[in-house]
C-alpha positions as CSV (number, residue, x, y, z in Angstrom):
1,M,190.9,-53.5,-244.4
2,R,188.1,-56.1,-244.1
3,M,185.4,-53.4,-243.9
4,T,186.5,-51.9,-247.2
5,S,186.5,-55.2,-249.0
6,L,182.9,-55.8,-248.0
7,A,181.4,-52.3,-248.5
8,A,181.3,-52.3,-252.3
9,P,179.4,-55.6,-252.9
10,L,177.1,-54.9,-249.9
11,F,176.2,-51.4,-251.3
12,V,175.5,-52.9,-254.7
13,C,173.2,-55.6,-253.2
14,L,171.3,-53.0,-251.1
15,L,170.9,-50.7,-254.1
16,A,169.5,-53.6,-256.2
17,A,167.1,-54.6,-253.4
18,G,165.9,-51.0,-253.1
19,S,165.3,-50.7,-256.9
20,S,163.3,-53.9,-256.8
21,A,161.1,-52.6,-254.0
22,R,160.5,-49.4,-255.8
23,A,159.5,-51.3,-258.9
24,D,156.9,-53.2,-257.0
25,E,155.3,-50.1,-255.4
26,A,151.9,-49.0,-256.8
27,P,151.6,-45.3,-257.8
28,A,148.7,-44.9,-255.3
29,A,149.2,-44.1,-251.6
30,A,150.7,-46.8,-249.5
31,A,148.4,-49.1,-247.5
32,P,148.2,-48.2,-243.8
33,V,150.2,-50.1,-241.3
34,A,149.7,-50.6,-237.6
35,A,152.9,-48.8,-236.7
36,E,155.9,-47.4,-238.5
37,P,158.4,-50.3,-239.0
38,A,161.8,-49.8,-237.5
39,A,164.7,-49.5,-239.9
40,V,166.2,-52.9,-240.6
41,A,169.9,-53.1,-240.1
42,P,172.2,-54.8,-242.6
43,A,173.5,-58.3,-241.9
44,P,176.2,-58.4,-239.2
45,V,179.7,-57.4,-240.5
46,A,182.9,-58.6,-238.9
47,T,184.9,-55.8,-237.4
48,T,188.6,-55.4,-237.7
49,T,189.0,-57.3,-234.4
50,E,187.2,-60.4,-235.8
51,A,189.4,-63.0,-237.2
52,A,186.8,-65.0,-239.2
53,P,187.2,-64.6,-243.0
54,V,184.4,-62.8,-244.9
55,E,183.1,-63.8,-248.3
56,T,183.0,-61.0,-250.8
57,T,181.6,-62.8,-253.8
58,K,178.2,-63.6,-252.4
59,V,176.6,-61.1,-250.1
60,E,172.8,-60.9,-249.8
61,A,171.0,-58.1,-248.1
62,P,168.3,-59.1,-245.5
63,P,164.7,-58.9,-246.7
64,V,163.2,-55.5,-246.2
65,A,159.4,-55.1,-245.8
66,T,157.9,-52.8,-248.4
67,T,155.1,-50.3,-247.6
68,A,152.6,-52.9,-248.7
69,E,154.0,-55.7,-246.6
70,A,154.7,-54.8,-242.9
71,A,157.3,-56.7,-241.0
72,P,155.9,-59.0,-238.3
73,E,157.7,-57.0,-235.6
74,A,155.7,-53.9,-236.5
75,A,152.3,-55.6,-236.2
76,A,151.7,-54.7,-232.6
77,Y,148.3,-53.2,-231.9
78,V,148.1,-49.5,-231.6
79,A,144.8,-48.0,-230.6
80,P,143.2,-45.6,-233.1
81,A,143.8,-42.0,-232.2
82,E,140.0,-41.4,-231.7
83,D,139.9,-44.1,-229.0
84,S,142.7,-42.8,-226.9
85,A,142.9,-39.0,-227.4
86,V,143.1,-36.9,-224.2
87,T,142.2,-33.3,-224.4
88,L,144.1,-30.8,-222.2
89,K,142.8,-27.4,-221.2
90,V,144.7,-24.9,-219.1
91,Y,143.1,-22.4,-216.8
92,G,144.6,-19.8,-214.4
93,D,144.5,-16.3,-213.2
94,T,146.6,-13.4,-212.1
95,Q,145.5,-10.4,-210.0
96,F,146.3,-7.4,-207.9
97,S,144.6,-7.1,-204.5
98,A,144.7,-4.2,-202.0
99,N,142.9,-4.0,-198.6
100,N,142.9,-2.2,-195.3
101,G,143.8,-5.4,-193.2
102,P,146.6,-4.9,-190.7
103,S,148.3,-8.2,-191.5
104,I,147.5,-8.6,-195.2
105,K,149.8,-6.8,-197.6
106,N,148.8,-5.4,-201.0
107,S,150.1,-7.9,-203.5
108,F,150.3,-9.0,-207.1
109,Q,149.3,-12.7,-207.3
110,A,149.8,-15.5,-209.8
111,A,148.8,-18.4,-207.6
112,H,146.5,-20.7,-209.5
113,L,147.1,-23.1,-212.4
114,D,144.5,-25.6,-213.4
115,L,145.3,-28.5,-215.7
116,F,142.0,-30.1,-217.0
117,F,142.3,-33.4,-218.8
118,T,139.3,-35.1,-220.5
119,S,138.8,-38.1,-222.7
120,E,135.7,-39.8,-224.1
121,V,135.3,-43.2,-225.7
122,G,131.8,-44.0,-226.6
123,R,129.7,-43.9,-223.3
124,L,132.8,-43.8,-221.1
125,T,134.3,-40.5,-220.0
126,F,137.5,-39.8,-218.1
127,L,138.1,-36.5,-216.3
128,S,141.0,-35.2,-214.2
129,E,141.7,-31.8,-212.8
130,V,145.2,-31.2,-211.4
131,Y,145.4,-27.9,-209.5
132,L,148.5,-26.0,-208.6
133,E,148.0,-23.4,-205.9
134,S,150.0,-21.1,-203.7
135,G,149.0,-19.3,-200.5
136,T,150.7,-17.1,-197.9
137,E,153.7,-19.5,-197.8
138,N,154.6,-18.5,-201.4
139,E,155.1,-22.2,-202.4
140,F,153.0,-24.1,-204.9
141,G,151.1,-27.2,-203.8
142,I,149.6,-29.8,-206.1
143,D,146.2,-31.5,-205.7
144,A,144.3,-33.9,-207.9
145,E,141.0,-32.0,-207.3
146,R,139.0,-34.3,-209.5
147,L,139.7,-37.7,-210.8
148,Q,136.7,-39.6,-212.1
149,L,135.3,-42.1,-214.5
150,T,131.8,-41.7,-215.8
151,Y,129.6,-44.2,-217.8
152,L,126.4,-43.0,-219.5
153,F,123.7,-45.8,-219.5
154,G,121.1,-43.3,-220.8
155,N,119.3,-40.1,-219.9
156,M,117.9,-41.6,-216.8
157,L,121.1,-43.1,-215.4
158,R,124.8,-42.1,-215.4
159,A,127.3,-43.6,-213.0
160,R,130.6,-42.2,-211.8
161,L,133.5,-43.3,-209.6
162,G,136.5,-41.4,-208.1
163,R,137.0,-38.0,-206.7
164,S,134.5,-35.4,-207.8
165,H,132.8,-32.2,-206.6
166,T,130.0,-33.0,-204.3
167,A,126.5,-32.6,-205.8
168,F,125.4,-30.1,-203.2
169,G,123.6,-26.9,-204.1
170,Y,124.2,-25.2,-207.4
171,Y,127.5,-23.4,-207.1
172,N,129.8,-26.3,-206.0
173,D,129.6,-28.6,-209.0
174,T,128.7,-25.9,-211.6
175,F,131.8,-23.7,-211.0
176,H,135.0,-25.6,-210.5
177,H,138.6,-24.4,-210.1
178,G,138.9,-22.3,-213.3
179,N,137.9,-18.8,-212.3
180,L,137.3,-17.9,-215.9
181,F,133.7,-19.3,-215.6
182,E,132.8,-17.6,-212.3
183,L,131.1,-14.3,-212.3
184,T,133.1,-12.9,-209.3
185,T,136.7,-13.1,-208.3
186,A,136.2,-15.8,-205.7
187,R,133.7,-18.4,-204.5
188,P,131.2,-17.6,-201.7
189,L,132.8,-18.1,-198.3
190,G,130.5,-20.9,-197.3
191,V,131.2,-23.0,-200.4
192,Q,134.9,-22.5,-200.5
193,F,137.1,-25.6,-200.9
194,E,138.0,-27.5,-197.7
195,D,141.5,-26.0,-197.3
196,E,140.0,-22.5,-197.5
197,G,137.4,-23.0,-194.8
198,G,134.3,-24.1,-196.7
199,L,131.3,-25.1,-194.6
200,T,129.8,-27.6,-197.0
201,P,131.9,-30.5,-198.3
202,A,133.3,-29.5,-201.7
203,H,134.9,-32.8,-202.7
204,L,133.8,-36.5,-202.4
205,V,135.8,-39.7,-203.0
206,G,133.3,-42.4,-203.7
207,A,130.6,-43.3,-206.2
208,G,127.5,-41.6,-207.5
209,I,124.6,-41.8,-210.0
210,D,122.5,-39.2,-211.6
211,G,119.8,-38.9,-214.3
212,T,116.9,-37.0,-215.8
213,F,113.3,-37.9,-216.1
214,E,111.1,-36.0,-218.6
215,A,107.8,-34.9,-217.3
216,G,106.1,-33.5,-220.4
217,S,104.6,-30.1,-220.0
218,A,106.0,-29.9,-216.4
219,G,109.5,-29.9,-217.7
220,S,112.0,-32.5,-216.3
221,F,113.3,-33.8,-213.0
222,H,117.0,-34.5,-212.2
223,Y,118.4,-36.5,-209.4
224,D,121.8,-37.1,-207.9
225,A,122.7,-39.8,-205.3
226,E,126.2,-40.2,-203.8
227,V,128.1,-42.3,-201.3
228,G,131.7,-41.7,-200.3
229,N,134.4,-41.4,-197.6
230,G,133.0,-38.1,-196.3
231,R,134.8,-35.7,-193.9
232,L,137.8,-36.3,-191.6
233,S,138.2,-35.0,-188.1
234,D,140.2,-32.1,-189.7
235,P,137.7,-30.1,-191.9
236,S,140.5,-28.8,-194.1
237,K,141.4,-32.3,-195.4
238,V,139.9,-34.7,-198.0
239,A,139.8,-38.4,-197.4
240,V,141.4,-39.5,-200.7
241,F,142.9,-42.8,-199.4
242,E,142.0,-43.5,-195.7
243,A,138.4,-42.7,-194.7
244,G,139.1,-42.6,-191.0
245,K,135.7,-44.3,-190.3
246,N,133.5,-47.1,-191.5
247,R,130.3,-45.1,-192.0
248,K,130.1,-43.2,-195.3
249,L,128.7,-39.9,-196.4
250,V,125.3,-40.1,-198.2
251,N,124.1,-37.2,-200.3
252,V,120.9,-36.8,-202.3
253,R,119.9,-33.9,-204.6
254,L,116.6,-33.4,-206.4
255,R,116.0,-30.8,-209.0
256,W,113.1,-29.5,-211.0
257,L,113.7,-27.9,-214.4
258,P,110.4,-26.3,-215.3
259,P,109.6,-25.5,-218.9
260,V,111.3,-22.1,-218.5
261,E,114.6,-21.7,-220.2
262,G,117.5,-21.5,-217.8
263,L,115.5,-22.1,-214.6
264,T,116.6,-24.7,-212.0
265,L,115.1,-25.3,-208.5
266,G,116.6,-27.8,-206.2
267,I,116.9,-29.3,-202.7
268,N,119.6,-31.3,-200.9
269,G,120.0,-33.6,-198.0
270,L,123.4,-34.9,-196.7
271,Y,124.4,-37.1,-193.8
272,D,127.9,-37.8,-192.6
273,M,129.6,-39.2,-189.5
274,I,132.7,-37.2,-188.6
275,P,135.2,-39.3,-186.6
276,E,136.3,-38.4,-183.1
277,A,139.1,-36.0,-182.6
278,L,141.9,-36.6,-180.2
279,A,143.6,-33.9,-178.1
280,S,146.7,-34.2,-180.3
281,S,144.8,-33.8,-183.6
282,A,145.5,-30.7,-185.6
283,N,141.9,-29.4,-185.6
284,S,141.0,-29.7,-182.0
285,T,142.4,-28.3,-178.7
286,T,140.6,-31.0,-176.7
287,S,139.4,-34.5,-177.5
288,R,135.8,-34.8,-178.6
289,P,133.4,-37.7,-179.6
290,A,132.3,-38.3,-183.1
291,I,129.8,-36.0,-184.7
292,D,126.7,-36.7,-186.7
293,Q,126.5,-34.1,-189.4
294,V,123.3,-33.3,-191.3
295,I,123.2,-30.6,-194.0
296,L,120.0,-29.4,-195.6
297,G,120.0,-27.0,-198.5
298,A,117.9,-25.4,-201.3
299,H,118.8,-23.4,-204.4
300,A,117.3,-21.6,-207.3
301,A,119.1,-20.4,-210.4
302,Y,118.1,-18.6,-213.6
303,M,120.8,-18.4,-216.3
304,A,119.3,-17.2,-219.5
305,N,118.7,-14.1,-221.7
306,G,121.8,-12.4,-220.2
307,A,120.6,-12.8,-216.6
308,H,122.6,-14.4,-213.9
309,V,120.5,-15.1,-210.8
310,L,121.6,-17.6,-208.2
311,A,120.3,-18.0,-204.6
312,E,121.4,-20.7,-202.1
313,V,120.6,-21.4,-198.5
314,Y,121.9,-24.2,-196.3
315,A,121.9,-25.3,-192.6
316,V,124.8,-27.4,-191.2
317,N,123.8,-29.3,-188.0
318,N,126.7,-30.8,-186.0
319,K,125.5,-33.1,-183.2
320,V,128.2,-34.4,-180.9
321,I,127.3,-38.0,-180.1
322,G,126.1,-37.9,-176.5
323,G,126.1,-34.1,-176.5
324,D,124.5,-31.0,-177.9
325,T,123.8,-29.9,-181.5
326,S,125.3,-26.8,-183.1
327,R,123.8,-25.2,-186.1
328,T,125.4,-22.9,-188.8
329,I,123.2,-21.3,-191.4
330,G,124.5,-19.7,-194.6
331,S,123.0,-18.0,-197.6
332,F,124.0,-15.9,-200.6
333,L,122.4,-14.2,-203.6
334,E,124.4,-13.6,-206.8
335,L,123.0,-11.2,-209.4
336,G,124.4,-10.2,-212.7
337,Y,123.2,-9.0,-216.1
338,A,125.2,-9.1,-219.3
339,I,125.4,-5.9,-221.4
340,G,127.4,-7.0,-224.4
341,A,130.8,-8.1,-223.1
342,F,130.3,-6.5,-219.7
343,T,128.4,-8.0,-216.8
344,P,128.0,-5.9,-213.7
345,Y,127.2,-8.0,-210.6
346,V,126.6,-7.9,-206.9
347,R,126.7,-10.8,-204.3
348,P,125.6,-10.4,-200.7
349,E,126.4,-13.4,-198.4
350,Y,125.4,-14.0,-194.8
351,I,126.6,-16.7,-192.4
352,K,125.4,-17.2,-188.8
353,L,127.5,-19.5,-186.6
354,P,126.7,-20.6,-183.1
355,D,127.2,-18.2,-180.2
356,S,129.7,-20.6,-178.7
357,N,132.3,-22.2,-180.9
358,D,131.1,-25.0,-183.2
359,P,132.7,-28.3,-182.2
360,Y,133.8,-29.0,-185.8
361,F,134.4,-25.7,-187.6
362,Q,135.7,-23.8,-184.6
363,A,137.5,-26.4,-182.6
364,N,140.9,-24.8,-183.0
365,A,142.3,-21.2,-182.9
366,T,143.9,-21.9,-186.4
367,S,140.4,-22.2,-187.9
368,S,139.4,-19.2,-190.1
369,W,136.0,-19.3,-188.3
370,W,137.5,-19.2,-184.8
371,G,135.5,-16.9,-182.4
372,T,133.2,-15.7,-185.2
373,T,129.4,-15.6,-184.7
374,S,128.3,-13.9,-187.9
375,V,129.7,-12.8,-191.3
376,L,128.3,-10.4,-193.8
377,D,130.2,-10.3,-197.1
378,I,129.1,-7.9,-199.9
379,R,131.0,-7.7,-203.1
380,A,130.2,-5.8,-206.3
381,G,132.0,-5.4,-209.6
382,V,132.0,-5.9,-213.3
383,R,133.3,-8.8,-215.5
384,W,134.6,-8.0,-218.9
385,M,134.8,-10.9,-221.4
386,V,137.7,-9.6,-223.5
387,S,137.5,-12.9,-225.5
388,P,136.2,-16.4,-224.9
389,Q,139.6,-17.1,-223.4
390,I,140.1,-14.0,-221.2
391,A,137.9,-12.4,-218.5
392,M,138.9,-9.2,-216.7
393,K,137.2,-8.6,-213.3
394,F,137.2,-5.4,-211.2
395,E,135.6,-5.9,-207.8
396,Y,135.1,-4.2,-204.4
397,D,134.5,-6.5,-201.4
398,R,133.5,-5.6,-197.9
399,T,133.6,-8.4,-195.2
400,M,132.1,-7.8,-191.8
401,R,133.0,-10.4,-189.2
402,D,131.3,-9.4,-186.0
403,D,132.9,-6.1,-185.3
404,I,135.8,-6.4,-187.7
405,N,135.5,-4.9,-191.2
406,L,137.8,-5.6,-194.1
407,N,137.7,-3.7,-197.4
408,T,139.3,-5.2,-200.5
409,G,139.8,-4.1,-204.0
410,T,140.8,-6.6,-206.7
411,A,141.6,-6.4,-210.4
412,K,141.9,-9.9,-211.9
413,V,142.6,-11.5,-215.2
414,A,141.3,-15.1,-215.6
415,F,142.2,-17.1,-218.6
416,G,141.6,-20.5,-220.2
417,F,143.2,-22.1,-223.3
């Protein structure tokens, strides 16, 4: 066969070429190349179906690039690993919860998985938080909770673009979706995420700047300024693509960090125009005009020497354009003290809503705030840091909504790797 007649001389030529290449190699390590060169195939060989004659007396193997001489096809640019490395961390939790509610069943839950991606190249930082979550429907949904680019110009100026946690108060952009870092088993009711009934905007799609100014013996001052899409007519949604209005949310936060380790004092001012709701919209039983929303807040935190002290207060003013103003006031105090790996804690929270339904938060009977005028939530428990990657939490929670009381016991394991 023709293949047999060619194989012997071809093998001899390839063996000779390989021996020559090895003879030229230096004993030291091979010089680095941009990419691993692909294996070079031998010259084309006629198959048994080809009629052309094949010379067997003079067969030359194609040139093969040695380790010191890369082939031109392998010279494509490949970014150094340190310039393109993306770090992935995974957070989640599982728990058992029991309560005395008539419609809520005692359940084991494994409903949260947080994929946290980061990358840093010089002064540029990329961050993405992809969150998988399940609720009463027992199906997982996926959200890109954060997706932002940040550029650090210096201590006094840092700029960011994309979807981030709104710089309002202390809790919202300090504790994100990984429950491992939170002291309790859940966020305060007023600063829950949008799809869980939060009263302050948790997420913002837009742009922001922040920075720190040193003030000598007075400590330092930190500022945040943001502009973004703001809220939609449905308070459970986030405007990630279509803003639904031309006016934008504007938020400013000012903080004083006195020369006391771990102490932060801050104030907030936020303005947003919420678009009108039509009678057919999901969050309103009747049509209503647009709403001017103004939220004012203040917070104080001390996180040092084993102590965890956090106090926040906020007032949400919703003024229907051409109509009345409704006001909702919320506050909470979170206290904890670490004793070795154990941190006992307590957190009372109080929310006062209007006596008549708020035109935004209570516009529909499906709202978690529907018909509620006041909420007092008191939870107490202990967090045990088994390791830096695992926290166990045992908690009792009593929620009093007007005349309805709900008692809940929770044992949770939160993790991060």
